[in-house]
Biopython code that builds the backbone (N, CA, C, O; Angstrom):
import numpy as np
from Bio.PDB.StructureBuilder import StructureBuilder

atoms = [
    (1, "MET", "N", (-52.907, 150.215, 38.043)),
    (1, "MET", "CA", (-51.523, 149.918, 38.381)),
    (1, "MET", "C", (-51.255, 148.444, 38.132)),
    (1, "MET", "O", (-52.069, 147.582, 38.462)),
    (2, "ASP", "N", (-50.116, 148.177, 37.553)),
    (2, "ASP", "CA", (-49.670, 146.809, 37.312)),
    (2, "ASP", "C", (-49.519, 146.100, 38.661)),
    (2, "ASP", "O", (-48.963, 146.666, 39.602)),
    (3, "ARG", "N", (-50.010, 144.874, 38.754)),
    (3, "ARG", "CA", (-49.952, 144.120, 40.000)),
    (3, "ARG", "C", (-48.535, 144.047, 40.554)),
    (3, "ARG", "O", (-48.336, 144.164, 41.763)),
    (4, "ALA", "N", (-47.557, 143.855, 39.686)),
    (4, "ALA", "CA", (-46.162, 143.740, 40.115)),
    (4, "ALA", "C", (-45.596, 145.059, 40.637)),
    (4, "ALA", "O", (-44.593, 145.062, 41.351)),
    (5, "ASP", "N", (-46.223, 146.165, 40.290)),
    (5, "ASP", "CA", (-45.737, 147.461, 40.745)),
    (5, "ASP", "C", (-46.074, 147.730, 42.205)),
    (5, "ASP", "O", (-45.751, 148.802, 42.717)),
    (6, "ARG", "N", (-46.698, 146.812, 42.868)),
    (6, "ARG", "CA", (-47.058, 147.009, 44.279)),
    (6, "ARG", "C", (-45.845, 147.192, 45.169)),
    (6, "ARG", "O", (-45.965, 147.742, 46.263)),
    (7, "ILE", "N", (-44.678, 146.744, 44.725)),
    (7, "ILE", "CA", (-43.486, 146.955, 45.548)),
    (7, "ILE", "C", (-43.159, 148.436, 45.670)),
    (7, "ILE", "O", (-42.384, 148.826, 46.544)),
    (8, "PHE", "N", (-43.734, 149.267, 44.809)),
    (8, "PHE", "CA", (-43.495, 150.699, 44.852)),
    (8, "PHE", "C", (-44.607, 151.439, 45.590)),
    (8, "PHE", "O", (-44.737, 152.652, 45.429)),
    (9, "GLU", "N", (-45.409, 150.746, 46.392)),
    (9, "GLU", "CA", (-46.531, 151.369, 47.083)),
    (9, "GLU", "C", (-46.264, 151.650, 48.562)),
    (9, "GLU", "O", (-47.213, 151.846, 49.321)),
    (10, "ALA", "N", (-45.019, 151.674, 48.986)),
    (10, "ALA", "CA", (-44.719, 151.919, 50.401)),
    (10, "ALA", "C", (-45.230, 153.300, 50.806)),
    (10, "ALA", "O", (-45.051, 154.264, 50.061)),
    (11, "PRO", "N", (-45.857, 153.410, 51.965)),
    (11, "PRO", "CA", (-46.343, 154.722, 52.417)),
    (11, "PRO", "C", (-45.209, 155.747, 52.457)),
    (11, "PRO", "O", (-44.177, 155.518, 53.086)),
    (12, "GLY", "N", (-45.411, 156.864, 51.787)),
    (12, "GLY", "CA", (-44.410, 157.916, 51.748)),
    (12, "GLY", "C", (-43.256, 157.646, 50.788)),
    (12, "GLY", "O", (-42.330, 158.450, 50.687)),
    (13, "GLY", "N", (-43.309, 156.524, 50.087)),
    (13, "GLY", "CA", (-42.232, 156.172, 49.164)),
    (13, "GLY", "C", (-42.522, 156.628, 47.748)),
    (13, "GLY", "O", (-43.586, 157.174, 47.457)),
    (14, "GLU", "N", (-41.556, 156.394, 46.874)),
    (14, "GLU", "CA", (-41.715, 156.755, 45.470)),
    (14, "GLU", "C", (-42.550, 155.710, 44.739)),
    (14, "GLU", "O", (-42.468, 154.519, 45.038)),
    (15, "ASP", "N", (-43.347, 156.162, 43.786)),
    (15, "ASP", "CA", (-44.050, 155.209, 42.936)),
    (15, "ASP", "C", (-43.119, 154.814, 41.786)),
    (15, "ASP", "O", (-42.034, 155.378, 41.645)),
    (16, "ARG", "N", (-43.536, 153.861, 40.975)),
    (16, "ARG", "CA", (-42.687, 153.361, 39.893)),
    (16, "ARG", "C", (-42.282, 154.477, 38.929)),
    (16, "ARG", "O", (-41.140, 154.519, 38.471)),
    (17, "ALA", "N", (-43.204, 155.369, 38.625)),
    (17, "ALA", "CA", (-42.889, 156.460, 37.692)),
    (17, "ALA", "C", (-41.774, 157.344, 38.242)),
    (17, "ALA", "O", (-40.885, 157.746, 37.492)),
    (18, "ALA", "N", (-41.806, 157.649, 39.528)),
    (18, "ALA", "CA", (-40.770, 158.496, 40.136)),
    (18, "ALA", "C", (-39.426, 157.775, 40.161)),
    (18, "ALA", "O", (-38.394, 158.376, 39.862)),
    (19, "VAL", "N", (-39.434, 156.487, 40.516)),
    (19, "VAL", "CA", (-38.186, 155.713, 40.537)),
    (19, "VAL", "C", (-37.636, 155.604, 39.126)),
    (19, "VAL", "O", (-36.433, 155.754, 38.914)),
    (20, "THR", "N", (-38.506, 155.345, 38.162)),
    (20, "THR", "CA", (-38.075, 155.244, 36.759)),
    (20, "THR", "C", (-37.451, 156.551, 36.295)),
    (20, "THR", "O", (-36.407, 156.536, 35.642)),
    (21, "ALA", "N", (-38.070, 157.677, 36.619)),
    (21, "ALA", "CA", (-37.539, 158.979, 36.216)),
    (21, "ALA", "C", (-36.171, 159.224, 36.852)),
    (21, "ALA", "O", (-35.255, 159.702, 36.182)),
    (22, "ARG", "N", (-36.028, 158.904, 38.126)),
    (22, "ARG", "CA", (-34.757, 159.128, 38.818)),
    (22, "ARG", "C", (-33.652, 158.250, 38.232)),
    (22, "ARG", "O", (-32.544, 158.727, 37.987)),
    (23, "LEU", "N", (-33.951, 156.963, 38.006)),
    (23, "LEU", "CA", (-32.940, 156.052, 37.456)),
    (23, "LEU", "C", (-32.601, 156.387, 36.003)),
    (23, "LEU", "O", (-31.443, 156.282, 35.598)),
    (24, "THR", "N", (-33.593, 156.784, 35.225)),
    (24, "THR", "CA", (-33.357, 157.169, 33.830)),
    (24, "THR", "C", (-32.449, 158.391, 33.769)),
    (24, "THR", "O", (-31.541, 158.452, 32.941)),
    (25, "SER", "N", (-32.690, 159.351, 34.634)),
    (25, "SER", "CA", (-31.856, 160.547, 34.689)),
    (25, "SER", "C", (-30.422, 160.188, 35.078)),
    (25, "SER", "O", (-29.469, 160.694, 34.486)),
    (26, "TRP", "N", (-30.276, 159.323, 36.065)),
    (26, "TRP", "CA", (-28.946, 158.899, 36.506)),
    (26, "TRP", "C", (-28.207, 158.195, 35.370)),
    (26, "TRP", "O", (-27.035, 158.477, 35.123)),
    (27, "LEU", "N", (-28.883, 157.286, 34.684)),
    (27, "LEU", "CA", (-28.255, 156.576, 33.564)),
    (27, "LEU", "C", (-27.836, 157.539, 32.453)),
    (27, "LEU", "O", (-26.783, 157.363, 31.840)),
    (28, "ALA", "N", (-28.652, 158.546, 32.198)),
    (28, "ALA", "CA", (-28.345, 159.509, 31.132)),
    (28, "ALA", "C", (-27.090, 160.317, 31.440)),
    (28, "ALA", "O", (-26.425, 160.795, 30.521)),
    (29, "ASP", "N", (-26.757, 160.477, 32.718)),
    (29, "ASP", "CA", (-25.578, 161.244, 33.117)),
    (29, "ASP", "C", (-24.283, 160.445, 33.035)),
    (29, "ASP", "O", (-23.205, 161.008, 33.224)),
    (30, "ILE", "N", (-24.364, 159.153, 32.757)),
    (30, "ILE", "CA", (-23.166, 158.310, 32.723)),
    (30, "ILE", "C", (-22.624, 158.235, 31.302)),
    (30, "ILE", "O", (-23.360, 157.980, 30.349)),
    (31, "ASP", "N", (-21.326, 158.460, 31.187)),
    (31, "ASP", "CA", (-20.637, 158.282, 29.909)),
    (31, "ASP", "C", (-19.690, 157.106, 30.091)),
    (31, "ASP", "O", (-18.619, 157.253, 30.679)),
    (32, "GLU", "N", (-20.080, 155.941, 29.590)),
    (32, "GLU", "CA", (-19.270, 154.741, 29.787)),
    (32, "GLU", "C", (-17.920, 154.819, 29.085)),
    (32, "GLU", "O", (-17.015, 154.039, 29.382)),
    (33, "ARG", "N", (-17.788, 155.742, 28.173)),
    (33, "ARG", "CA", (-16.519, 155.872, 27.447)),
    (33, "ARG", "C", (-15.411, 156.474, 28.300)),
    (33, "ARG", "O", (-14.252, 156.481, 27.887)),
    (34, "ASP", "N", (-15.751, 156.986, 29.494)),
    (34, "ASP", "CA", (-14.728, 157.603, 30.338)),
    (34, "ASP", "C", (-13.850, 156.572, 31.045)),
    (34, "ASP", "O", (-12.869, 156.936, 31.694)),
    (35, "GLY", "N", (-14.193, 155.291, 30.923)),
    (35, "GLY", "CA", (-13.372, 154.230, 31.493)),
    (35, "GLY", "C", (-13.498, 154.051, 32.990)),
    (35, "GLY", "O", (-12.794, 153.224, 33.569)),
    (36, "ARG", "N", (-14.368, 154.799, 33.626)),
    (36, "ARG", "CA", (-14.529, 154.689, 35.079)),
    (36, "ARG", "C", (-15.439, 153.527, 35.431)),
    (36, "ARG", "O", (-16.438, 153.277, 34.755)),
    (37, "LEU", "N", (-15.089, 152.830, 36.480)),
    (37, "LEU", "CA", (-15.922, 151.763, 37.036)),
    (37, "LEU", "C", (-16.843, 152.384, 38.071)),
    (37, "LEU", "O", (-16.409, 153.187, 38.897)),
    (38, "ARG", "N", (-18.099, 152.017, 38.025)),
    (38, "ARG", "CA", (-19.058, 152.492, 39.010)),
    (38, "ARG", "C", (-19.643, 151.295, 39.729)),
    (38, "ARG", "O", (-19.969, 150.286, 39.103)),
    (39, "VAL", "N", (-19.776, 151.401, 41.019)),
    (39, "VAL", "CA", (-20.400, 150.353, 41.818)),
    (39, "VAL", "C", (-21.696, 150.926, 42.353)),
    (39, "VAL", "O", (-21.703, 151.976, 42.996)),
    (40, "VAL", "N", (-22.788, 150.236, 42.088)),
    (40, "VAL", "CA", (-24.108, 150.700, 42.500)),
    (40, "VAL", "C", (-24.711, 149.648, 43.413)),
    (40, "VAL", "O", (-24.735, 148.466, 43.073)),
    (41, "VAL", "N", (-25.188, 150.067, 44.548)),
    (41, "VAL", "CA", (-25.844, 149.164, 45.491)),
    (41, "VAL", "C", (-27.290, 149.632, 45.618)),
    (41, "VAL", "O", (-27.551, 150.820, 45.811)),
    (42, "SER", "N", (-28.224, 148.691, 45.509)),
    (42, "SER", "CA", (-29.637, 149.081, 45.572)),
    (42, "SER", "C", (-30.470, 147.971, 46.195)),
    (42, "SER", "O", (-29.991, 146.866, 46.448)),
    (43, "HIS", "N", (-31.703, 148.297, 46.426)),
    (43, "HIS", "CA", (-32.686, 147.296, 46.826)),
    (43, "HIS", "C", (-33.045, 146.468, 45.597)),
    (43, "HIS", "O", (-32.780, 146.878, 44.467)),
    (44, "GLY", "N", (-33.645, 145.310, 45.818)),
    (44, "GLY", "CA", (-33.974, 144.402, 44.725)),
    (44, "GLY", "C", (-34.849, 145.004, 43.646)),
    (44, "GLY", "O", (-34.543, 144.855, 42.462)),
    (45, "GLY", "N", (-35.928, 145.681, 44.013)),
    (45, "GLY", "CA", (-36.862, 146.222, 43.028)),
    (45, "GLY", "C", (-36.245, 147.318, 42.182)),
    (45, "GLY", "O", (-36.391, 147.323, 40.959)),
    (46, "SER", "N", (-35.550, 148.252, 42.832)),
    (46, "SER", "CA", (-34.930, 149.327, 42.054)),
    (46, "SER", "C", (-33.755, 148.802, 41.239)),
    (46, "SER", "O", (-33.494, 149.303, 40.145)),
    (47, "GLY", "N", (-33.047, 147.809, 41.749)),
    (47, "GLY", "CA", (-31.963, 147.206, 40.979)),
    (47, "GLY", "C", (-32.469, 146.510, 39.731)),
    (47, "GLY", "O", (-31.878, 146.614, 38.656)),
    (48, "LYS", "N", (-33.573, 145.800, 39.894)),
    (48, "LYS", "CA", (-34.179, 145.113, 38.744)),
    (48, "LYS", "C", (-34.656, 146.137, 37.715)),
    (48, "LYS", "O", (-34.450, 145.958, 36.514)),
    (49, "LEU", "N", (-35.288, 147.201, 38.185)),
    (49, "LEU", "CA", (-35.752, 148.259, 37.295)),
    (49, "LEU", "C", (-34.563, 148.924, 36.597)),
    (49, "LEU", "O", (-34.629, 149.193, 35.398)),
    (50, "LEU", "N", (-33.486, 149.191, 37.325)),
    (50, "LEU", "CA", (-32.298, 149.799, 36.727)),
    (50, "LEU", "C", (-31.726, 148.926, 35.617)),
    (50, "LEU", "O", (-31.370, 149.430, 34.552)),
    (51, "ARG", "N", (-31.635, 147.628, 35.858)),
    (51, "ARG", "CA", (-31.100, 146.727, 34.832)),
    (51, "ARG", "C", (-31.976, 146.722, 33.588)),
    (51, "ARG", "O", (-31.462, 146.707, 32.470)),
    (52, "HIS", "N", (-33.290, 146.735, 33.768)),
    (52, "HIS", "CA", (-34.197, 146.746, 32.616)),
    (52, "HIS", "C", (-34.115, 148.064, 31.855)),
    (52, "HIS", "O", (-34.169, 148.073, 30.625)),
    (53, "LEU", "N", (-33.987, 149.172, 32.570)),
    (53, "LEU", "CA", (-33.823, 150.460, 31.894)),
    (53, "LEU", "C", (-32.510, 150.493, 31.128)),
    (53, "LEU", "O", (-32.451, 151.016, 30.016)),
    (54, "TYR", "N", (-31.474, 149.944, 31.709)),
    (54, "TYR", "CA", (-30.154, 149.960, 31.071)),
    (54, "TYR", "C", (-30.156, 149.222, 29.738)),
    (54, "TYR", "O", (-29.580, 149.700, 28.761)),
    (55, "VAL", "N", (-30.798, 148.065, 29.695)),
    (55, "VAL", "CA", (-30.819, 147.297, 28.437)),
    (55, "VAL", "C", (-31.987, 147.708, 27.546)),
    (55, "VAL", "O", (-32.195, 147.134, 26.477)),
    (56, "ARG", "N", (-32.753, 148.714, 27.999)),
    (56, "ARG", "CA", (-33.883, 149.261, 27.240)),
    (56, "ARG", "C", (-34.981, 148.229, 26.970)),
    (56, "ARG", "O", (-35.576, 148.195, 25.893)),
    (57, "ALA", "N", (-35.228, 147.395, 27.973)),
    (57, "ALA", "CA", (-36.306, 146.410, 27.861)),
    (57, "ALA", "C", (-37.650, 147.107, 28.087)),
    (57, "ALA", "O", (-37.735, 148.022, 28.907)),
    (58, "PRO", "N", (-38.685, 146.695, 27.385)),
    (58, "PRO", "CA", (-40.010, 147.279, 27.608)),
    (58, "PRO", "C", (-40.498, 147.007, 29.035)),
    (58, "PRO", "O", (-40.190, 145.966, 29.616)),
    (59, "HIS", "N", (-41.257, 147.949, 29.589)),
    (59, "HIS", "CA", (-41.739, 147.793, 30.976)),
    (59, "HIS", "C", (-42.474, 146.475, 31.188)),
    (59, "HIS", "O", (-42.335, 145.848, 32.239)),
    (60, "GLU", "N", (-43.247, 146.056, 30.206)),
    (60, "GLU", "CA", (-44.021, 144.833, 30.407)),
    (60, "GLU", "C", (-43.125, 143.600, 30.585)),
    (60, "GLU", "O", (-43.592, 142.569, 31.070)),
    (61, "HIS", "N", (-41.861, 143.691, 30.205)),
    (61, "HIS", "CA", (-40.928, 142.577, 30.399)),
    (61, "HIS", "C", (-40.312, 142.572, 31.786)),
    (61, "HIS", "O", (-39.724, 141.575, 32.205)),
    (62, "LEU", "N", (-40.444, 143.683, 32.503)),
    (62, "LEU", "CA", (-39.780, 143.846, 33.790)),
    (62, "LEU", "C", (-40.092, 142.722, 34.768)),
    (62, "LEU", "O", (-39.194, 142.210, 35.435)),
    (63, "TRP", "N", (-41.338, 142.344, 34.854)),
    (63, "TRP", "CA", (-41.725, 141.374, 35.880)),
    (63, "TRP", "C", (-41.915, 139.969, 35.318)),
    (63, "TRP", "O", (-42.372, 139.082, 36.039)),
    (64, "LEU", "N", (-41.575, 139.746, 34.047)),
    (64, "LEU", "CA", (-41.736, 138.416, 33.466)),
    (64, "LEU", "C", (-40.712, 137.422, 34.004)),
    (64, "LEU", "O", (-41.032, 136.254, 34.224)),
    (65, "GLU", "N", (-39.495, 137.881, 34.214)),
    (65, "GLU", "CA", (-38.476, 136.969, 34.725)),
    (65, "GLU", "C", (-38.684, 136.772, 36.223)),
    (65, "GLU", "O", (-39.215, 137.653, 36.899)),
    (66, "PRO", "N", (-38.270, 135.625, 36.738)),
    (66, "PRO", "CA", (-38.431, 135.394, 38.179)),
    (66, "PRO", "C", (-37.612, 136.399, 38.978)),
    (66, "PRO", "O", (-36.603, 136.921, 38.503)),
    (67, "TRP", "N", (-38.058, 136.655, 40.181)),
    (67, "TRP", "CA", (-37.336, 137.563, 41.058)),
    (67, "TRP", "C", (-35.995, 136.930, 41.388)),
    (67, "TRP", "O", (-35.954, 135.813, 41.903)),
    (68, "PRO", "N", (-34.889, 137.626, 41.101)),
    (68, "PRO", "CA", (-33.581, 136.987, 41.331)),
    (68, "PRO", "C", (-33.257, 136.908, 42.811)),
    (68, "PRO", "O", (-33.649, 137.778, 43.589)),
    (69, "PRO", "N", (-32.539, 135.859, 43.198)),
    (69, "PRO", "CA", (-32.079, 135.811, 44.584)),
    (69, "PRO", "C", (-31.106, 136.966, 44.836)),
    (69, "PRO", "O", (-30.561, 137.536, 43.891)),
    (70, "GLN", "N", (-30.895, 137.301, 46.069)),
    (70, "GLN", "CA", (-30.048, 138.439, 46.420)),
    (70, "GLN", "C", (-28.587, 138.016, 46.604)),
    (70, "GLN", "O", (-27.881, 138.578, 47.441)),
    (71, "ASP", "N", (-28.139, 137.043, 45.839)),
    (71, "ASP", "CA", (-26.779, 136.524, 45.998)),
    (71, "ASP", "C", (-25.977, 136.657, 44.711)),
    (71, "ASP", "O", (-25.258, 135.742, 44.310)),
    (72, "ALA", "N", (-26.115, 137.808, 44.078)),
    (72, "ALA", "CA", (-25.431, 137.997, 42.803)),
    (72, "ALA", "C", (-25.011, 139.450, 42.645)),
    (72, "ALA", "O", (-25.512, 140.351, 43.318)),
    (73, "VAL", "N", (-24.077, 139.638, 41.735)),
    (73, "VAL", "CA", (-23.645, 140.957, 41.302)),
    (73, "VAL", "C", (-23.986, 141.028, 39.824)),
    (73, "VAL", "O", (-23.877, 140.030, 39.111)),
    (74, "PHE", "N", (-24.396, 142.191, 39.363)),
    (74, "PHE", "CA", (-24.723, 142.356, 37.956)),
    (74, "PHE", "C", (-23.715, 143.316, 37.333)),
    (74, "PHE", "O", (-23.446, 144.392, 37.868)),
    (75, "ARG", "N", (-23.170, 142.912, 36.207)),
    (75, "ARG", "CA", (-22.246, 143.777, 35.469)),
    (75, "ARG", "C", (-22.994, 144.353, 34.276)),
    (75, "ARG", "O", (-23.531, 143.626, 33.439)),
    (76, "MET", "N", (-23.012, 145.674, 34.223)),
    (76, "MET", "CA", (-23.678, 146.357, 33.133)),
    (76, "MET", "C", (-22.614, 147.119, 32.350)),
    (76, "MET", "O", (-21.942, 147.994, 32.895)),
    (77, "ALA", "N", (-22.465, 146.786, 31.075)),
    (77, "ALA", "CA", (-21.477, 147.459, 30.238)),
    (77, "ALA", "C", (-21.888, 147.344, 28.786)),
    (77, "ALA", "O", (-22.353, 146.294, 28.343)),
    (78, "GLN", "N", (-21.715, 148.426, 28.048)),
    (78, "GLN", "CA", (-21.982, 148.467, 26.615)),
    (78, "GLN", "C", (-23.390, 147.981, 26.266)),
    (78, "GLN", "O", (-23.589, 147.285, 25.270)),
    (79, "GLY", "N", (-24.361, 148.358, 27.098)),
    (79, "GLY", "CA", (-25.759, 148.017, 26.837)),
    (79, "GLY", "C", (-26.157, 146.603, 27.174)),
    (79, "GLY", "O", (-27.270, 146.181, 26.861)),
    (80, "VAL", "N", (-25.267, 145.860, 27.805)),
    (80, "VAL", "CA", (-25.542, 144.463, 28.159)),
    (80, "VAL", "C", (-25.449, 144.311, 29.666)),
    (80, "VAL", "O", (-24.591, 144.915, 30.310)),
    (81, "CYS", "N", (-26.328, 143.509, 30.218)),
    (81, "CYS", "CA", (-26.317, 143.241, 31.652)),
    (81, "CYS", "C", (-26.123, 141.749, 31.865)),
    (81, "CYS", "O", (-26.857, 140.939, 31.300)),
    (82, "GLY", "N", (-25.148, 141.383, 32.671)),
    (82, "GLY", "CA", (-24.890, 139.984, 32.969)),
    (82, "GLY", "C", (-24.862, 139.745, 34.466)),
    (82, "GLY", "O", (-24.446, 140.608, 35.240)),
    (83, "ARG", "N", (-25.299, 138.594, 34.854)),
    (83, "ARG", "CA", (-25.359, 138.213, 36.266)),
    (83, "ARG", "C", (-24.099, 137.429, 36.625)),
    (83, "ARG", "O", (-23.687, 136.531, 35.892)),
    (84, "ILE", "N", (-23.493, 137.777, 37.757)),
    (84, "ILE", "CA", (-22.350, 137.053, 38.290)),
    (84, "ILE", "C", (-22.802, 136.467, 39.617)),
    (84, "ILE", "O", (-22.991, 137.194, 40.592)),
    (85, "ASP", "N", (-22.973, 135.158, 39.653)),
    (85, "ASP", "CA", (-23.452, 134.509, 40.872)),
    (85, "ASP", "C", (-22.385, 134.498, 41.952)),
    (85, "ASP", "O", (-21.200, 134.314, 41.672)),
    (86, "ALA", "N", (-22.812, 134.694, 43.168)),
    (86, "ALA", "CA", (-21.921, 134.577, 44.328)),
    (86, "ALA", "C", (-22.076, 133.164, 44.875)),
    (86, "ALA", "O", (-23.190, 132.693, 45.101)),
    (87, "HIS", "N", (-20.981, 132.515, 45.078)),
    (87, "HIS", "CA", (-21.016, 131.156, 45.621)),
    (87, "HIS", "C", (-20.495, 131.212, 47.044)),
    (87, "HIS", "O", (-19.296, 131.078, 47.292)),
    (88, "LEU", "N", (-21.407, 131.410, 47.962)),
    (88, "LEU", "CA", (-21.045, 131.561, 49.361)),
    (88, "LEU", "C", (-21.116, 130.228, 50.081)),
    (88, "LEU", "O", (-22.040, 129.441, 49.876)),
    (89, "GLU", "N", (-20.138, 129.991, 50.916)),
    (89, "GLU", "CA", (-20.148, 128.786, 51.739)),
    (89, "GLU", "C", (-21.077, 129.053, 52.925)),
    (89, "GLU", "O", (-21.104, 130.158, 53.467)),
    (90, "PRO", "N", (-21.839, 128.026, 53.322)),
    (90, "PRO", "CA", (-22.711, 128.227, 54.483)),
    (90, "PRO", "C", (-21.890, 128.487, 55.745)),
    (90, "PRO", "O", (-20.784, 127.968, 55.896)),
    (91, "LEU", "N", (-22.436, 129.280, 56.630)),
    (91, "LEU", "CA", (-21.770, 129.566, 57.896)),
    (91, "LEU", "C", (-21.776, 128.300, 58.756)),
    (91, "LEU", "O", (-22.712, 127.503, 58.690)),
    (92, "PRO", "N", (-20.726, 128.119, 59.563)),
    (92, "PRO", "CA", (-20.677, 126.904, 60.418)),
    (92, "PRO", "C", (-21.758, 126.923, 61.475)),
    (92, "PRO", "O", (-21.860, 125.989, 62.270)),
]
sb = StructureBuilder()
sb.init_structure("model")
sb.init_model(0)
sb.init_chain("A")
sb.init_seg("    ")
for serial, (resi, resn, name, xyz) in enumerate(atoms, 1):
    if name == "N":
        sb.init_residue(resn, " ", resi, " ")
    sb.init_atom(name, np.array(xyz, "f"), 0.0, 1.0, " ", f" {name:<3s}", serial, name[0])
structure = sb.get_structure()
């Protein structure tokens, strides 16, 4: 098992292969030509995996980039994924 895949080792949870299969199936069911906007909320690991599957990046590239902070929204359209940073003011 790839060292980075340890996030998928939760007791009773899905392994990377199961998450990959589920996300790949979900992506295959989407027809972006229908003009509908979809909002997807996920945990960091599955979100990162979803973005890599969407742009068809090889698995070995999945963990090369640094783990993104949880303060962004990602827009995925026409095979491209872009990060939109959230600029939050600190709480008083």
